C-alpha positions as CSV (number, residue, x, y, z in Angstrom):
1,M,-12.7,9.6,-9.7
2,Q,-10.1,7.2,-9.8
3,P,-10.6,3.4,-9.9
4,Q,-10.8,1.8,-6.4
5,T,-8.3,-0.7,-5.5
6,P,-9.5,-4.1,-4.9
7,L,-7.0,-4.8,-2.1
8,I,-6.9,-3.2,1.3
9,A,-3.7,-0.9,1.7
10,L,-1.3,-1.9,4.5
11,L,-2.5,-0.7,7.9
12,L,1.0,0.2,9.1
13,A,3.7,0.7,6.2
14,G,6.5,-1.9,6.6
15,A,5.0,-3.5,9.6
16,L,4.4,-7.0,8.2
17,V,6.9,-7.3,5.5
18,G,10.7,-7.0,5.7
19,H,10.7,-5.8,9.3
20,A,13.7,-6.4,11.5
21,L,11.9,-8.3,13.9
22,A,10.9,-10.9,11.4
23,Q,14.4,-11.5,10.0
24,T,16.4,-14.5,10.3
25,P,20.2,-14.9,10.3
26,A,21.8,-15.5,6.9
27,A,22.3,-19.2,5.8
28,G,26.0,-20.4,6.2
29,G,25.9,-22.8,9.1
30,A,24.5,-22.1,12.6
31,P,26.8,-20.3,14.9
32,T,27.8,-21.6,18.3
33,A,26.4,-20.1,21.4
34,T,29.8,-18.3,22.0
35,E,29.8,-17.0,18.6
36,A,26.3,-15.9,18.5
37,N,26.7,-13.9,21.7
38,K,30.2,-12.5,20.7
39,P,30.0,-8.5,20.4
40,I,30.4,-7.2,16.9
41,A,32.8,-4.6,18.6
42,T,33.2,-2.6,21.9
43,V,33.3,1.1,21.8
44,N,34.5,2.8,24.8
45,G,33.6,-0.2,27.0
46,V,30.0,-0.5,25.5
47,A,29.6,-4.0,23.6
48,I,27.5,-4.0,20.4
49,P,25.5,-7.1,20.4
50,P,25.2,-9.2,17.2
51,I,21.4,-9.0,17.0
52,Y,22.0,-5.3,15.8
53,A,23.6,-6.2,12.7
54,E,20.6,-8.1,11.8
55,F,18.5,-5.0,12.5
56,L,20.9,-2.7,10.4
57,R,20.9,-5.1,7.5
58,A,17.0,-5.2,7.3
59,N,17.0,-1.4,7.6
60,R,19.4,-0.9,4.5
61,A,17.7,-3.6,2.5
62,A,14.4,-2.1,2.9
63,R,15.6,1.3,1.8
64,G,17.3,-0.4,-1.1
65,Q,20.8,0.2,-0.4
66,A,23.7,-1.2,-2.5
67,A,24.8,-4.9,-1.7
68,E,28.1,-3.8,-0.5
69,T,26.3,-1.9,2.4
70,L,25.1,-5.4,3.6
71,S,28.5,-7.0,4.0
72,D,29.6,-8.1,7.6
73,A,32.5,-5.4,7.4
74,A,30.1,-2.5,6.2
75,L,27.7,-3.3,9.1
76,R,30.3,-3.6,11.6
77,E,31.4,0.0,10.5
78,G,28.1,1.3,10.5
79,L,27.4,0.1,13.9
80,I,30.5,1.5,15.3
81,V,29.8,4.8,13.9
82,M,26.2,4.6,15.3
83,E,27.5,3.9,18.6
84,L,30.2,6.5,18.7
85,L,27.3,9.2,17.7
86,A,25.0,7.9,20.3
87,Q,27.6,8.1,23.0
88,Q,28.7,11.7,21.9
89,S,25.0,12.6,22.0
90,V,24.5,11.4,25.5
91,K,27.6,13.4,26.4
92,N,26.1,16.6,25.0
93,G,23.0,16.0,27.1
94,M,20.9,15.7,23.9
95,D,18.9,12.5,25.3
96,K,17.6,14.9,27.8
97,E,16.0,17.2,25.3
98,P,12.3,16.9,25.4
99,R,11.9,16.5,21.4
100,V,14.5,13.8,21.2
101,Q,12.8,11.8,24.3
102,A,9.5,12.3,22.7
103,L,11.0,10.8,19.5
104,I,12.5,7.9,21.2
105,D,9.2,7.1,23.0
106,F,7.3,7.4,19.7
107,Q,9.6,4.9,18.0
108,R,9.5,2.5,20.8
109,K,5.6,2.4,20.8
110,E,5.8,2.1,16.9
111,I,8.3,-1.0,17.3
112,L,6.1,-2.5,20.0
113,G,2.9,-2.1,18.0
114,R,4.6,-3.9,15.0
115,A,6.0,-6.5,17.0
116,L,2.4,-7.1,18.5
117,L,1.0,-7.3,14.9
118,E,3.4,-9.7,13.8
119,D,3.0,-12.0,16.7
120,Y,-0.8,-11.7,16.2
121,L,-0.4,-12.9,12.7
122,R,2.0,-15.8,13.6
123,R,-0.7,-16.9,16.1
124,N,-3.5,-16.6,13.9
125,P,-2.4,-17.3,10.4
126,V,-4.4,-17.2,7.1
127,G,-5.0,-20.6,5.9
128,E,-4.3,-21.6,2.4
129,E,-7.9,-22.5,1.8
130,Q,-9.0,-19.1,2.7
131,V,-6.6,-17.7,0.2
132,K,-7.6,-19.7,-2.5
133,A,-11.5,-19.0,-1.8
134,E,-10.8,-15.4,-1.7
135,Y,-9.0,-15.8,-5.0
136,E,-12.1,-17.5,-6.7
137,K,-14.4,-14.7,-5.2
138,A,-12.0,-11.9,-6.8
139,K,-12.2,-13.6,-10.1
140,E,-15.9,-13.8,-10.1
141,R,-16.3,-10.1,-9.1
142,A,-13.7,-9.2,-11.8
143,G,-15.9,-10.7,-14.5
144,S,-14.5,-11.6,-18.1
145,T,-14.2,-8.2,-19.6
146,E,-12.0,-4.9,-19.1
147,Y,-13.3,-1.5,-20.3
148,R,-11.3,1.4,-21.7
149,V,-13.5,4.5,-20.6
150,R,-13.5,8.2,-20.2
151,H,-15.2,10.4,-18.3
152,I,-16.0,14.2,-17.3
153,L,-16.8,14.9,-13.9
154,V,-18.6,18.1,-13.1
155,A,-20.6,19.5,-10.0
156,T,-24.0,19.7,-11.5
157,E,-26.4,17.9,-13.9
158,A,-26.9,20.9,-15.9
159,E,-23.4,21.2,-16.6
160,A,-23.1,17.6,-17.5
161,R,-26.0,17.7,-20.0
162,D,-24.6,20.6,-21.7
163,L,-21.3,18.8,-22.2
164,I,-23.4,16.1,-23.7
165,A,-25.1,18.2,-26.1
166,Q,-21.8,19.9,-27.3
167,I,-20.2,16.5,-27.8
168,K,-23.2,15.2,-29.7
169,A,-23.5,18.2,-31.9
170,K,-19.6,18.1,-32.6
171,K,-19.1,21.5,-31.2
172,A,-16.1,20.2,-28.9
173,K,-14.1,17.1,-28.5
174,F,-14.8,15.1,-25.5
175,E,-11.1,15.0,-24.7
176,D,-10.7,18.7,-24.9
177,L,-13.8,19.3,-22.5
178,A,-12.3,16.8,-20.2
179,K,-8.8,18.6,-19.9
180,K,-10.6,22.1,-19.6
181,L,-13.5,21.2,-17.3
182,S,-13.3,18.0,-15.4
183,R,-12.8,18.1,-11.7
184,D,-11.2,14.5,-11.8
185,P,-7.4,14.0,-12.0
186,S,-8.1,11.9,-15.2
187,G,-9.1,15.1,-17.0
188,A,-5.4,15.8,-17.5
189,N,-5.4,12.5,-19.7
190,G,-8.5,13.6,-21.7
191,G,-10.7,11.8,-19.0
192,D,-9.2,8.3,-19.7
193,L,-9.3,6.1,-16.7
194,G,-7.4,3.3,-18.5
195,W,-8.3,-0.5,-18.6
196,V,-10.6,-1.0,-15.7
197,V,-13.1,-3.8,-14.5
198,P,-16.7,-2.9,-13.0
199,A,-15.7,-4.1,-9.6
200,S,-13.2,-1.3,-9.3
201,L,-15.5,1.3,-10.0
202,V,-18.7,2.8,-8.0
203,P,-21.9,0.7,-9.0
204,E,-23.6,3.9,-10.5
205,F,-20.8,4.5,-13.0
206,A,-20.1,0.6,-13.7
207,N,-23.6,-0.2,-14.6
208,V,-23.8,2.6,-17.2
209,M,-20.4,1.8,-18.6
210,T,-21.0,-1.9,-19.2
211,A,-24.4,-1.1,-21.0
212,L,-22.5,1.1,-23.5
213,K,-21.2,0.0,-27.0
214,K,-17.5,0.8,-28.2
215,G,-17.1,4.2,-29.0
216,Q,-20.8,5.0,-27.4
217,L,-21.2,8.2,-25.5
218,A,-24.0,7.8,-22.5
219,D,-27.0,9.8,-23.5
220,N,-27.4,10.9,-19.9
221,P,-25.1,12.0,-17.1
222,V,-24.4,9.7,-14.2
223,Q,-24.6,10.7,-10.6
224,T,-22.2,9.5,-7.9
225,R,-20.9,10.5,-4.6
226,F,-18.2,12.3,-6.7
227,G,-20.5,14.5,-8.7
228,W,-21.9,14.2,-12.3
229,H,-20.1,12.2,-14.9
230,V,-20.3,12.3,-18.6
231,I,-19.3,8.7,-19.9
232,R,-17.8,7.5,-23.0
233,L,-16.8,3.8,-23.7
234,D,-13.9,3.7,-26.0
235,D,-12.9,-0.1,-26.1
236,T,-13.3,-3.4,-24.4
237,R,-11.2,-6.8,-24.2
238,A,-11.3,-10.0,-22.7
239,L,-9.8,-9.9,-19.0
240,K,-6.4,-11.6,-18.4
241,V,-7.0,-12.9,-15.0
242,P,-3.7,-13.5,-13.1
243,S,-3.1,-17.3,-11.9
244,Y,-3.4,-18.2,-8.4
245,E,0.3,-18.3,-7.9
246,E,0.7,-14.7,-9.2
247,A,-2.1,-13.4,-7.1
248,R,-1.3,-15.5,-3.8
249,E,0.9,-13.0,-2.1
250,R,-1.4,-9.9,-2.7
251,I,-4.5,-11.8,-1.6
252,L,-2.8,-13.2,1.5
253,H,-1.6,-9.6,2.5
254,Q,-5.2,-8.4,2.0
255,L,-6.3,-11.1,4.4
256,Q,-3.7,-10.3,6.9
257,Q,-4.7,-6.8,6.9
258,Q,-8.3,-7.6,7.4
259,K,-7.2,-9.8,10.3
260,V,-5.2,-6.6,11.7
261,R,-8.0,-4.3,11.2
262,N,-10.4,-6.5,13.2
263,Y,-7.9,-7.0,16.0
264,V,-7.5,-3.1,16.2
265,R,-11.2,-2.6,16.3
266,E,-11.5,-5.2,19.0
267,L,-8.7,-3.4,21.2
268,A,-10.3,-0.2,20.6
269,A,-13.8,-1.4,21.6
270,T,-12.3,-2.3,25.0
271,A,-10.5,0.9,25.5
272,K,-11.2,4.1,27.1
273,I,-10.5,6.8,24.5
274,E,-11.3,10.4,25.0
């Protein structure tokens, strides 16, 4: 059992942050209409529009490529190569291959979906007061204390009780039993879950954990949807709550994803899905 993340993961990776559709031209003076529409290059009579440079720059930046690959010259070279390869691919008939056509259609739909979600969030923004309210709720849920806790996860109550008996009789160390028998990934670390807050754990586990004293082993195993847990509390400390400024972006993204999830559910509710 790993601690549950308190923030909802992004529904579509990269759909809302750093996407090419959301990019704006770099600063340095607004170009004239003629300059803005001037092709970056022309390859065998095919003009490469300047907006392609925005897309390629965003793509390379998102992939963490070196700064020199984002220069105008490097982007122009990359787009020329892309156009040459695309033209040759069409000459070779690859655009007619079913798998290539399917991939093009897939990417088209993915881009359209991202564009829709970005437009939806622009039209339905999350207000600052809503972000602040969620921050206060999160602080309240987190409480004031962090817990350093270990556990051993097994399949049955009998197994768990036997482990508690072995540990209390000092026939085996908690950490060794966790490494050998725990069904949880934390077993490799001797059952250590690290520093956690109660809100990040299932209630049955959290309730027992918070009732223990430092160094105390729970007398009875705890059942959760994951199985049966042998729990030991190693330490506690005051929780350092991040400031609103530090947490704002994460909370904003959480609330945006809630909006997106609700929007997708609305679409699905009115769709005929077989």
